[in-house]
C-alpha positions, 0 to 999 in steps of 0.5 A: 491499542489505541483506536487510531491504530486500529482505523488504520490497520483496518485500511491498510488491511484494505489495501492490502487485500486489493494489493495482494490479489494480483501478487501471486499471479503477477507475472499471468498477466504480464505474458497476457499482455505480450510479456515474458518471465525475464519482462515480469521480473523487470516489471517488478524491479522497476517497481522495487528500485523507485520505491526504495529510492525514493523512499530515502528521500521522502523519510527525509522530507517527512520528517520535517513535515507536521502532518502525516495524514494529509500524505497518507490520504494522498498514498492511498489516492495514488495507490488507487489510481495505479490499481485503476491503471492496471485496468488500461494496461495492454503491452509491457511498455505500459506496464513498465510506466505503470510501475514506475507510477506505482513505486512513486506511490509507495515513495509518497505513502511509506513514511508516513505511514510509519511516521503516523503508526509509531506516534500512536504505538503504546511503548509498553506493548511495542513488539505486539503493536508493531506486529500487529500491522505486520501480520495483517499484511501476511494474513491478508495477503494470503487470503487476497491471493486466494480472492485474485487467482478465483477472480482472474481465473473465472472473470478475467484480469479486468474484473480483478483489476475493478475490484483491486480498485474499488477495494483500493478506494474503500481503504482510501475512505477509511484513511480519510477518517484518520485523526492526527494529534500534533506529533509533539504532543503525541511524542509527549504523550508516548514518554511518558509511559 
């Protein structure tokens, strides 16, 4: 596996840890700020719809860009700000606004992550190298669910959000260490394999 893929997996794995800490207890948080199950679902729907629609447009734009790393770093930065935003959310309307912002952070980063990753995948090891990314998400988010639940139950959501923010900053710092060859050169190397 290319060293850039390994570094990317570390950065994205740490981000998955931060993201996964809230996932299973998200509805509990929404309830604590005055929401109900319907508003928790609506907040998640806002995040997913904004992300899904926006990624289609950003994917076309990303194909025209010569560099992925700068967009990756910007996306990790926006995700970190989003996690910090949870710390300040005190009601459902603020949560909805934050979900739009987090959706936009996904819009920025997602096409760049796939583009960057694809540039370094060994064609003879496609299945393993793509599934390494996917399995990292599943394993890390499983661990994160336990950590997040533990932190929120013992120390509250504010502490959880600060831990998520700090972890996401680590992923941001690691992402700044990624190196990128021009896409044309990388595609030529991959086509020779």
